[in-house]
N, C-alpha and C positions, 0 to 999 in steps of 0.2 A: 218591694220591687216594683218598678214602673211597669205600665202596660196593663194594669188590672182595673182600669177605669179612671185612674187618677191622671194628673197632668204631667207626672214625671216621665222621663224618657224610659222607654223599654230597655231593660238591661242588656238584651241581646246586642244592641248597637255598641255598647261598651266593649263587648267581646269582639265584635267586628272591627272596632277601632284598633284594639290591641293586636289582633291577627293581621290587620293591614300593615301596621308598622313592622311587625316581624317579617311579613312577606316582602316588604320593601327592602329589608336588609338581606334576607336569604337569596331571593331571586336577583336582587341588584348585584350581589357579589358573584353569583353563579353565571349571570349573563353579562357581567362586567369584566370578563377576562381580556377583552380587547385592549384597554389601556395598559394592561400589564404585559401584553404579549411581546411586543418588540423590546421593551426594557429587560424583560427576563431572559429572552434569547441572547441578547447582547451581553448581559452581565454574567450569565451562566455558561456562555459559549455553546449554546445549543442551536441546532437548525430549526427551521419552522416546522418541519415534519416531526422532529423529536418532541417539541413542546405540544404540537397539535395532537400527537399520540397520547401524551400524558393527560391532556384535557379531555380527549375522547374517552380514555379509560375512566376518568372522573365522571363524565356524563353517564357512562354505563353503570358505574357504581351508584351514582345518584338515583338512576332509574330502578336498579335492582333493590335498593333500600326502600323504595316507596311502598311496596306491598308489606314489608316488615314494619314500616312506620304505621301504616293503616291498621295492621294487626295489633301492634303494641298499644296504639291508642284505644282499641277495643278492650284489650286486656288490662292495661295499666292506667289508662286515663291520659288525657291530653297534657296535663301539667308535668307528669314525670317524663314523658317523651320529650317535651320541650327542654327540660332541664338537662337531660342526657345529650340532646343535640347541642346545647350551649357548651357543654364540657368537651365534646368532640371538636367543635369549631375552634375553641381556644387552644387546645393542645395541638391540633393539626396546623394552625397558623404559626405557632412557635416552631414546630418542626419544619415548616416551609421556609421560614426566615433563615434557619440555620442549615438548610439543605445544601449539600456539596456536589451532588451529582444527579444523574437521571433517576436512579433507583430511589434515593431518599426523597427526591421531589415527587416522584410518582406515588410513593406511599403516603406522603403528608398532604401535598396539594391535590394530587389526583384522587386518592382513595379516602383518607381520613377526613379531609375537609368536606368531601362530597357526602359522606355518611352523616356528618353533623348537620349540614344544610338540608339534607333530605328529612331528617328527624324533626326539623323545625320548619318544614316547608308547608305550602298550602294543602298538601295531602293530609297532613296531621291536623290541620285546622278546619278543613271542609266538613268533617263529620259533626263537630260541635256546632258550627254555624248552621248546618242543615237541621240539626235538632232544635235549635232556637228559633228557626224561621220556617214558616210554611207559606203564608200569604205573600210574603216579600222575599222569598228565597232567592229568586233571580237577582233582585237588587242587592241583597246582602252579599251574594257571591261575586257580583260585579264590582262591588266596593273592594272586596278582597283582591280581585283582579287588578283594580286600580293601584293597589300596593305594588304589584309587579311592575306596572308601567312607571310608577313613581321611582322605583328602584333604578330603572333604566334612565329616567329623566334626571334624577338627582345624582346618583352615584357615578355614572359614566363620566360626566365632566368633572365631578369632584375628585374621582380617582386620578383623572388625567392631570389636574392641577396639582394634586398632592404628590403624585409621583415626580412631576417636574421639579417641585420644590424640595421634597424630602427623600425621594427614592421609593422604590416599590416595597422594600422591607418595612420601612417605617409606616407606610400607608396601610399595609396589612395589619401591623401591630395596633394601629389606631382603630381600625375596623373591629378587631377582636375585643378591644376594651369597650367600645360603644355597644357592640352586639351583646356582650355579657351584661352590661349595666341596664340594658333595655329588656332583655329576655327574662332575667330573674324576677323583677317585679311583675311583669305581665303574666308569667306563668304562676307565680305564687298568689297574686292578689286580684287578678282580673278574670282569668279563664275559669269557667265553671262548666262542668260537663252536664250537670243535672238541669235540664230545661223544664219550664212549666209544662203541664200536661198538654195544653193546646198551643204551646209556643206563642207566636205573635198573632194567632187567631183571637187571643184575648183582647187585643187592641182594636179589633175591627171585626165585623161579622164575616163569616166565611162566604166567599163568592159562590153563587148558585150556578151550577153547570146545567145547561139546557138539556143535555143528553147524558145517559148513563155511560160509564167508562167503556171504552172499546176493549174487547178481549184480545190479547195477543195470542200468538200461535201456541204458547205454552201456558196460557192463562187458565183459570178454573172455569170449566164449562158448567152449565146447569147440571145439578146432580141431586140425589136424594138427600134427605136430612141426615141420614146416617153416615154420610161421607165427610171426612175431615181433611183439611189441607195442612200439611206441614209448611213452615216458613221456607221460602226459597233459599237454598244454600248458595254460597259463592261459587262452588264447583259447577252447579247447574247454571248459574247466571253467565259464567264465562263461555258456556256452550251455545248461547243465544246470539242471533245475528246482530242486534243493536250494540252489544258489547264490542264486537269486532269492528263494526262501522265506526264507533266512537274511537276505538283504539287506533285504527288506521288514520283517522283524522288527527289524532294526537301525535302519531308518527310524523306526519307532514308538519304539524305545528312545531314539534321539537326540532326537526331538521332545520326549519327556517329560523326559529328564534335563537337557537344556539349558534347557528352559522353567523347570524348578525352579531350576536354578543361576542363571539370569539374573533371573527375575521372582518367585521364591519369597519372598525377603525383602521386596522392595517390595510384593508382594501382601498378605502378612501385616501389614505396617505400614499399608497402606491399609485393612485390616480392623480396625484398632485395637490391634494388638500393638505393643509398643515394640521398638526395634532389637535389644536383647539377647535378648528372648524369641523374636523372629522368627528370629534367627540360631541360637539353641539348638534351636528346633523343626526347622530344616533339618539342623542338625548331628546331632540325635538319630537321624535316618534313617540317616546314615552310621555312627554309633556302633553301633547295633544291627546294621547290615549287616556290620560287621567280624566279629562273632562268628558271625552266621548263615552267612557265606560259607564258613566251615570245615566246618560241617555239610552245607551244600549241595554243597561240593566232594567230601566223602567219599561223599555219596549219589550224585553224578554218576558215580562210578567203579563203582557197584554196580547201578544201574538205568538204563533208557533216558533219555538226556539230553533228548530231545525232550519227554517228559512233564514233567520238571522245568521246562523252559523255558516250556511252556504255563502252568503254575501260576504262575510268576514274573510273566508278563505279565498274567494275570488279576487277581491280587491287587494288583499295582501299579496297574492301571487303576481298581480300586475305591478305592485310596488317593488318587488325584487328585481324585475327586469328594468324598471326605471332607475332604481338605485345604482345598479352596476354600470349603467350607461350615463350617469350624471357627470358632467364635465365642468360646470360652473356652479358657484355657490347657490345662485337662485334656483337652479335645477335641483340641487341636492335638497334644499330646504322645502321646495314645493313638493317633491316626492315624499319627503319625510312627513310633511304636514298631512297629505292625503292618506299616506299609509298609517299614520297615527290614529286616524279616525276609526280604523278597524283593527288596530294592533291588539287591543284588549279584547277579552271576552271568549276566546275559543276554549280555554281551559274552564272558565267559569260556566259557560254554556254547556260544555260536555259534562261537568259535575252536576249541574242542575238537571240535565236530561237523565243522568244516571239515577239521581234521587227520584225523579218523576217516574221512571220506568221500573226501578228495582226497589225503591223505598230507602229510607234513611239508614236502616240497620246495616245495609251492605255497602253504603256509598263509600266509606273509608277504604275498605278492602278492594272494591272494584276500581275506584279511582287510582289506588296504588298500583294495581296491575296494569291499568290503562296507561299509567305514567311510565311504566317500563317501556312501552312502545314509544312514548314521547322521547325518552332519553336514549333509546336505541337510535332514533332519528338524529338526536343531538350528537351522539357519539360518531355516527357516520359523517355528518356534516362538519364536525370539528376537525376530524382527520382529513376529509376530502378537501376542505378549504386550504389547508396547508400543503398537502401533497400535490393537488392539481395545479396550484400556482407554481410550485417548484418544478413540476414536470412539464407544464405547457405554457407558463408565463402569463396566464390569464385567470381572472376570477369568474369569468362568465360560465364556466363549467359548473361550479358549485352553486352560484347564485341562480343560474338558469334552471338547474335541477330543483332548487327550492320552489321556484315559480311553478314548474310543471306539477310537482307533488301537491302544491296547494290547490291547483285547478282540479286535480283528481279528488282531493278531500272535499271540495265543494260539491262535486257530483255525488259522492257517497253520502254526504250529509242530507241531501234531498230525500233519500230513501229511509231516513230514520223514522221511527214511529211517532205518532202525534202525542201531544202532552197528556191526553186522557188515557193513553195505553198504560196498563200496569201489568207487569209480568209476575206471575205467582207460580208456586209449586203445583204440581198435579195433585188432585185429591186422593186420599187414601181411604179405602172403605173400612168402616169399623166392624167389630165382631158381630154387631146386631144384624148386619147385612148378610 
């Protein structure tokens, strides 16, 4: 295996590469509902509110499955969870293609597909990457985040062109085939849960910290040699302030990202842009974010992650106000380019901070629970985007709410603990005491 002093590549990067491709597909489809939105409503005779409600139910299902995915990865291993996810995706897409009404579409496209995508999502892949990387954890997770951005950049215009040429049913069928052909070999032959003892610290000496770790409010205080500390449990971790700070930020992130993925293309078309220009405007955000994610990832391993997270949320919030007010193509592409600089990284940074503060043992479960907040935000915005437009004839309500929530998330992020803070369980006295 590379990384033990030889010149071969550290194997962890192969896992990151496979995980990034899987993330491109899962997030690309989950955030790629926009191109399908109007064709599906027209073909199935649904209102925007009805389809928005189905997508909203799917977002909630996606979020509620995240903690289960994190727990299953811990119990079963990443490989089995990915294979189960691929099965759900394939079966649910077949059900979606043959759906005849609201109920059947809700069960297949809304619930079943969301379960499958959640099982193969970044939450299932973050724990294995966190185990394989210590020194470059921020960069590795940002590369994974780049897969999400690539999903937006590649699949949004690809879906738009494919739907125009072949229809939305054939487009979904083609995705199911590609997803299955990629997921199976990645899960069977690339993903490995057992990382080397010192992970990527084998490839380079560990950085020397100038100061001892700062103790958090529930960290272990100095105590006698007879006291022992049990590992921090997930139930205790979710009662700490940093978990809820990160979860509230994830709520704002999910609200904004899923609003853009579901209603971005329809909003731009309502504002006079054609389908291809609308799709390219959304794709440009992801395209720019692919490249910016590498710079942000490098930066996140050098400076406090909380400051980068606050900047990401602030600039992204400004972008939502700019996007909904864009009237000309140059305005759309300018806002998309600037927004793309910070579109990546909020989930990656939140995951890295989770690992920093709580350790890699809990990162899968905690990220899964935090992602429930992400998808509750996505559920609300997916519904609000359709309902508010039908009720008031404007997209400013939903997109303005996204901007304000992101500003709030930026303020909350500034209060997160520093990188050197590690939260542990309280010590328990031994019988000798």
